[in-house]
N, C-alpha and C positions, 0 to 999 in steps of 0.2 A: 807521475803528475797526479795531484790531489783533485778530486772531483768537487765541483761547486754546484750550487742549485741550478745555475745556468746551463750545466751540462746534462742535467737529468731530462729525459724525454717527457713530454706532456702526458703520455699514457701512464707514467709511473706516478706523476702527481695526482692524476685523476683516481688512480687506484688508492693512494694514500688518503685523499680527501673524502672518499666514501666512508671512512671510519669517523668522520666528523658530522655533526649536524650542520644544517644550513646557517644556524645562528653562530656556531663556533667557527665556521668558515668565514663568516662576515667579520667576526672578531680578529681572526688571523690576518685578514686583508688590511687591518689597520696598523699592523706591526711594522711594515716596511713597504717601499715602493715595489720592491720585487715580489712580495707576497700578494700585493694588490694585483699586480699583473698576472701572477700565477692563478689566483682564485677567480679571475674573470673568464676562465675557460668556460665556454657556454655548454659543453658537454656535461660538465659537472652539475651545472644548474638544471640541466634537462633531467638528469638522473634524480636530483633532489625533488624536482617537481613531480615526476612520475611515481616516485616513491610515496609522497605525502598525499596527492590528491587522486581521487577516483573520477569524479565528475568534472567535466571541463567546459561544459556549455550550459546556458541557463535554460534552454528549451530544446526538446528533441525535435527532430524533423521526420514527418511521416515519410514512409518509404515502402515500396512494394518488393524491394530487393534485398532487405535485410531485416532482422529482428529489432523491434523498437528498443528493447531493453539494452541492446549492445551499442545503439547509435550515439549515446551520449558519453562513451567512453574513449573514443578515438582522437588522438592528438599526436601528430608526427612533427609538428613544428609550431613555435609560438604564433599567436594570431597577430594580424595587422603589422606583420613585418618587424616585429620587435624582437629582442634577444630573449633566451630563456630567463636570463637573470632579470631583465626588466619585467618580463611577465610574472615571475615569481614575486617580485616586489609588489606589483600591482595586485596580485591575488592576496598578499598579505595584508595590504591596507583594506581589501574587501573583507577578509576575515575578521579584521578588528571591527568593521562596521556591522558585520552580521552579529557579532557577539554582543555589541552595545544594543543593537535592536533586540536581541533575544532576551537580554536582561530586562529590557523595557517591557516586553511582552509577559515575562514571568511575574512582574510586579503589578501588572494592571490587566484589566480585561477589555480596554478600549480597542475598537476597530479590528477585532480578530476575524471578521466575516466579510470583508469586501471582495470585489472582483480584482483578480491579479492579472495584469496585462503586460508587464514588462518583460517576463521570461516565457513568452509564448512558444510552445512546441510547434514544430511543422510536420504535418503528415506526409509520409513518403510511400511511394509504390514499389521502391527498389530495395528496401531493407526492412528487417523486422524492427518494429517500434521499440522494443526493449534493447535493441542494439544502437538506435539512432542517437540516443542521448549519451553515449559513451565515447564518441569519437573526439580524439584530440592528438593530432599529429605534430602540432607546433603550438607554442604559446600564442595567445590572441594578441591583437593590437600591435603586432610587429615588435614585441618585446622579447627579451630572453627568457629562458626558463627560470634563471634566478629571480628576475624582476616579477615573473608570474607567480613564482613561489611566494615571494614576499607579499605580493598583493593578496594571494589567497590566505596567507597567514593573518593578515589584518581583517580580512573578511570573516575568518573563523572567530577572532577575538570579539568582533562586533556581534556575531550571532550568539556567541556564549553570554555576553552582557545582556542581551535582549532576553535570552532564555531565563537568566537569573531574575530579571525584572518581571517577567510573567509569573514566575514561581512565587515571588515574595509579595506581590500585591494584586489586588482585584481590578484596579482601574487601568484603562487602556489597553487590555489584553487583546481585544480584537484589532485594534489599530496596529499594534506592534507585530501581531502575526501577520497581518496584511503587508506590512512593511518588509518583513523578512521574506515572505513568499514572492512578492512582486519585484523585490530588488534582486534577490539571489537565486530564487527557484531551486532547481536541483542541486545547485552548489551548496545549499544549506544542508543537504543530507550528509556531506562529508563531515560536518560537525556533529550533527545529531546522531549518526549511527554510532558514535563512541559511547553514548548513553543508553543504547538499546541492547538489552541482554542477548537478543538473537545475533548480534553482530560481534559480541565479544569473543575474543580468543579463549578457548576453554582452558588453556594453560595459564591465563592472566585473569580468569573470571573472578569477580568480587565475592566475598563472603556475604552471607544474608544481611548481616548488621552493618556492613559497609556500603550497601547500595543506597542511593538517593532515589527513593521511589517516586517522589514528586517530579524530579527532573526527568526520570524515565517516562512518566506519564505525559508531560507536556512535550518531550522530544517525539514521542510516538504520535501524539495528536498533530503536531506540526508536519511530521512526515506524511501522515495520512491526508492532511490538508493539501499539501503539495501534490500528492498523487491524484486526489480529486480535481484539483485545479488543472492539472495536466489533462485529465480525462475530459474536462469541459472544453478546454482549448482545442483538443484533437477533434471532438464532435463539431465544434464550430468550423473547423477546417474541412472536415469531411463534407459538411453541408455546402461549403462554398466551392469545393474543388470540382473541375470539369473532367479531369483525367484519372478518375478512380478505377483502377484495374479491377478485375473480377477473378484473377487467378492467383495461385501460389501464396506468396507472402501477404498480399493484400487481405486475404480472408482472415487469416489468423491475427493480423494487425487489427482488424475491425472488432475482434473479440478481446484483443489485448486492451482497447480503449475501454470496453466494458469492464475489464479486469482493473483498471485504474481506480475504481470505486469500491474494490474489495479492501478489506482491512490491511492486507499485505499486498496491495495492487502493484505498485511500481517496482517492487523487489523481484517480481517474477521474471526470470530470464528465459529467452526462447532460443538460447545458443544450443540447446540439446538437439534441435532439429539439425544443426550443421554437423554435429558428430554422427547422429544416426544416418543422415544422407551420405556422408563421406564413407561411412563403413559399408554401406550398400554398393555405392559406385565403385569403390576400390576393389570389390570382389572381382576376380579375374573373369568370372562367369557372367557378370552382370551385362556387359556390352552385347553378348550374343543372345540375350533373352528377347522375346517379343514384348509388345506393349502390354498384352494381356498378362504374360508372366510376371513382368515387372510390377504390375498393379497387384497381382496376387502376393507378391513378395512384400510389398509395402503393407498390405493388409495383415499378413502374418507377423511382420515386424512390429506393427502397432500393438498387437496382442502380447508379443514378447516384451515390449516396453511398458505393458501395463496401462495402455491407452483402450480400455475396454468398455463395452456397451452395458448400460444400466438394464437390469431386468425390467420387465413391464409390470412391476409390482408397486408396492407402496412407496418405496424409495425412488421410484423414477422420477417423480415430480419434486424431489427435494431441491430447494433453492441452490444448494451447493453445485448442482449439476450445470448451472448456467455460468460459473466462474471457472477460468482456466486453472486458477490455483489448486482447486480440489482435484481436477483432472491430473495435473502434473504431480500430484502427491498420491496418486494410485486409486482415486475414487472413480468407479465406473460412472460413465457420462452419457449424455443424450446424442441423438444423431447429428444435430447442428454443430456441436463441438467436435465430434469425430470427423465430420467432413472437413471442417477448417484445418484439422491436423493432417488429414490425408492430402489435402491440396498443397499444403506447405511441404510435406515429405515428397510429394510428387515432383514438385519444382526442384527440390534438392537433388532429385535423381534425373533431372532433364526432361521431365513430362510437363504438360499443361493440362491442369485440372481446374474445373470451375464448378460452382455450386448450382444445384437444380432444387428448387423449392416447390412443394405442392402441399395442399392441406394435409397435415398428419404425416408428411414425408419430407425428408431432406437427403439428397443424394449427391454424387459427383459425377461429372462427365469429363472423360479424359480424351484428348484429341489424339488421333492416330495419324492424320494426314501429314503432319509436319515431321513425323518420325519415319514414315515409310520411305524406303529407298526407291520405290518404283513411283516415279512422278505421275505416271498415267493411272495409277491404282487410286480409286477414290474410297477410302475406308471410312465407315461410319464411326462416330465416337463411341467409346465404351461408356456404358452406364453402370456406376458403382454404387451398390447399397453398402456403404461403409459399416452401418450399424449391424447388418447381417453378415458382413464380410463375404459378399456375393457380387459377381459381375452379371448383370441382367441384359437380356436382349430386350429390344423395344417392344416386342409382343408380350414379354413377361411383365415389363413395366405397365403396360396398358391393362393387363389382366389384374394387376395388383391395384390399380387406380381406377377400375371400372366403375365403382360406386361414387367417385369423386368428380371425375372429368365429364364434361358435357360431350366431348368428342375424343376420339383416340388421338394420341400424340404422334407426331411425324417429325422427322429431322428437317432442319435443325431445331433442337429443343431451346426453349427460353431460358437463358441464363439469368440467375438472380443478381441484381445489383448489390454491391457491398452494403449500401445504406439500408436496403430492405432486410438484408441478411442480419444486420445489427438490431434493427427494429424487431425482427422476429424474436431475437434473444431477449430484448426487453419485455416483450409480450409473455415469453415463457416465464420470466421473473414474476410479473403480475399474476399470472395463473398460479405459480406456486404459492404466492403470498395469499391470495383470496381463497385458496383451497384449505387454508387453516394451517400452514406450515408454522412450526414453533422454533425455527431456526434462529440462532443467535445472529445470523446474517440478515435477518428480515429488514432491518433498518437500512443496511448497505444496499441490499437488493432493491429496495424501494427507491432509494436515492438514484441508483444507477438506471433504473427503468424510467423514472420521471425525467432524468437528464436526457436521455436517448429519445424518448417520445416528444419531449418539448422542443428539442434542437433539430431532430431529424424527421419527426413525424408531423402530421397535420390534422390529427383528430383530437377529440377531447381527452383530457387527462383522467386516468381511472380512479383517482382518490380526491376527496374533498379537501379544500383549503385549510379547514380547521384541523383535520386529522394531520396534514402536512406540517402545520405549525406546531404541533405537539411533538412530532418527530424531530423538528429542528431544535426545539428547546432541550429536548432530552439527549439527543445523539449528536447533533451537529451544531454546536453553539457558535462555531467560528464561521459557518457557511452562509451568513446572512445574505450576502450578495446573490447567491444562487436563487434563494427564495424570493428576493426582491425581484429578480428577473422572471421567476416562474409565475408570479402573481402580480405583475406590474399594472395590470388593469383592474384590480380589485381594491377599492378604496379602504374597505375594512381590513384586508390583510396588510396593506401599505402602513396603516395606522399601527397595527400590532408589531410590525417589523421595525417601524420607526421608534416605537417604545423600547424594543430591545436594544437598538442602537443607542438610544439616549441613556439607558441604564448601564451600557458598557462605558460610555464616556463618564457617567456619574453614578456609579454603583450604589444601591440602597444600602444603608447600614445594616450590618449583620445582627439579627435579633438574638440576644444572648438568652441561653436557657440555663438558669441557675438552679442549683440543688437546694432543697429546703428540708428542715428537720421532720416534717410531718410525713411527707410521701417521697422521701428521697429514693432514687433508684439504688438497687443494690450493686449493680455493675457499672464499669466505667468504660469510656471510649477507648478502643484499642485492645480490649481484653479478648483473648482467643477463647472459644467455648465449643462445646459439643452439644448438639440438639438431643434432648433426652428421648424424644420419640423417634426421630428419623436418623440419628446418629451421624449426620454430617457435621463437618467442622465449619466454623465461620469466625468472623471478627466484628465487634461491635462498632457501628459507625455513627450511631445516634440514638436518642431515646425520647419518649414521650412519658409524661407521668401517668397517663391513662390511655387506653386505645383510642386512636384518632381515626381509625379506618371507618368506612361506611358501614351502615347497619347490614347491608346485603353481604359484604365481605365477612363481617362477624358471624353471620348466620351460616354461610357456606364453609367457614373454617371452624365452626363448632366452639367459638370463644366462650359461650355461655356454660359449656360442659367443664371448663377449667375451674379449678378451686376458687380462685379470686376473680374469675371472669374477666370483664373488660375494665375493671377498676384498678387493676395492677399496672405497673410500668410496662410499656412495650418498646422494643428495641429495633432500630433499623440496622440490618446486618448485611455483610457481604459473605456469601457462601463459597465453599470450595469448588462448587460447579459453576462459579462465576455469576451466579443469579443474585439478585437483591431482594431481600425478604424482610418481613415484619413479624417479629417473634415475641411471644409472651415471656415475661420474666420467669414463669413457672417452668418453662421448657429449656432454660439455659443452665448449662453446667460448666462452670469455668475451672473447676478442680480437676476435670478430666485430663486437661492438657498438662497441668502441673504434676499429676500423678504418673505420667508416662516417664519411665526411667531410661529408656533407650533414646539416646540423643539423636540418632540417625532417624528414628521415626518422627521425633519432633521436627527435625529439619525438613522432612518430606512434607509434613502438614504445612509449615510455614511457606515452603517453596511453592506449593500448590495455591496458597492464598496470594502469594506474590505474583503469580502468573496472571492474575485477573487484571484486565486492562484498567479497571476503575480503582485499583488499590491506591495507586500514586496520586489520585485526585484528592484523597482525603488523608493519607498518611505519608510521612516523610521517610521513615526508616523503620527497621525492626529492632527491638530490644531483646535478643535472644536470652540474655541472662535472666530477665524478669518475665520473659514469655509474653510480650505484648507488642503491639504496634504504636509507634509515637505519631500522634496527629500532626499534620502540617499547620501552618500558621492560621489558615481560614477556619479549620475545625477547632483550634485551640480557642479562637475568638468567639466561636459559636457556643462552645461548652467550657467556659474558663475554669470551672470548678473540677473538671475532670482531669486536668493536667497540672500537676503540682510538682 
């Protein structure tokens, strides 16, 4: 007897269809009634959906029980009782919408800084915030995986269209950025991550001259905007919640909210705590250990995992120490961060650990009463100095704090609320900045600190409104909504912010800088050069016919000592240390790059320049053959004679 398609089991069809794309499967369904029936198997569309999409919710939910970075990735069934096929279709339409909006943003600057309220994350006491946005067990809205997959595909298309619009024109960029973020939230990152070098598969990475640097730049800016917006929304939720826990995941989640304002904020995953905790608990010896021994094991494990204490030297007050990102990448950190990590690992190991805060000290307290097998035994909590990897008695702690406390401490010790813990982190950031930190993170730390102190605190803000307006214009042009909220009661600031908004709707014409025969600059936009005195590499981003810097700057930099002084052309450049500088023509050597015979060495120089966040703001791509960067459309309009 010959086999027909009707005789084949569904599992075999599912296996065959895994070799087809969703689009090819949809086309196959149109060939016959039988193929239409076969391709409606929802298990197939569930697999399609889970293969294509990472983020499945618009907003994370705050939890004390899981990591926030994981919470947006879970999906076991389509939402709203739909099939996977229906959910796939729904997401495809959403993808198309996102792409359209993204193109709109890329071509215009309008409305890129408003408040985003549609995709609001929810704070959770039960899970890590980094996990809470990753949940999707079924397609939303009761559709099938196929429908959800199609829906996301349309959303992706819309996002890409809007991104192209942002890249190609200055008008309406703010508006379109707001539209993307408020409509799609985290779902947008599934599209944008394809354009971020850090997410590309190394086996399929693009060559230098194939990368669209402008697309990468705006994709990264939108991703960071989404992360900061999530941070603001989570701070609002923390302020309004009445059930904020003080132990375990809740503490690290509080610092994760601060991490959202870091340049790579939302991408930090806290899943590492799960694996560390599981390894400790699965050890056959672990159940027989006392609470004291378990705490010692956690402390030694933290050191082995490179969660180490910063020395009380110059680097102790570095701004990096206040962000989890640096700690997770092996940088020694401060007591506040170490205590939050200890409390998270303690919960993974079945212990209850809470923070204790005193002037100049942050420690952890571990409850023993819930662990004790003897119900009549009243054991005092353990006091852990995580920074010193020591377990202290109450007397030792009082001796340590004798010059700080008005009276000796007694049990029960005062547990620090999560909001106060986060505020303390913000004040650490302010302290680092005011002590003269020169970190590239200064603007991000300032933003994070102001957000925390404005939403959770009740005291005066530490910086003037004028200084913050300068930070906004230079570093966060999309975040107009936050600064409107920050200074809503200041008429002068509102007028300045309103002007920024109006210029986004109707950008001022770009003032052309033309070359002339009398004082024509020798070098051109996009040329790679080496500084004759300091030997660093850079790329030319702009020029002035004479030095336009202040007289004080000219004096400090010794401009009068140059052969042609301040009357020669000066160039705005981006250096390979990612700094932006102003360089005299006498100090620029463009022949140095062309004279390098080793192509690998040339590639390394260009790769370093391409790693600068700001490179795509001005340049579209690299021309490796001619050894230069190709300006994007805005820079071409400003310097029309430099691009022929």
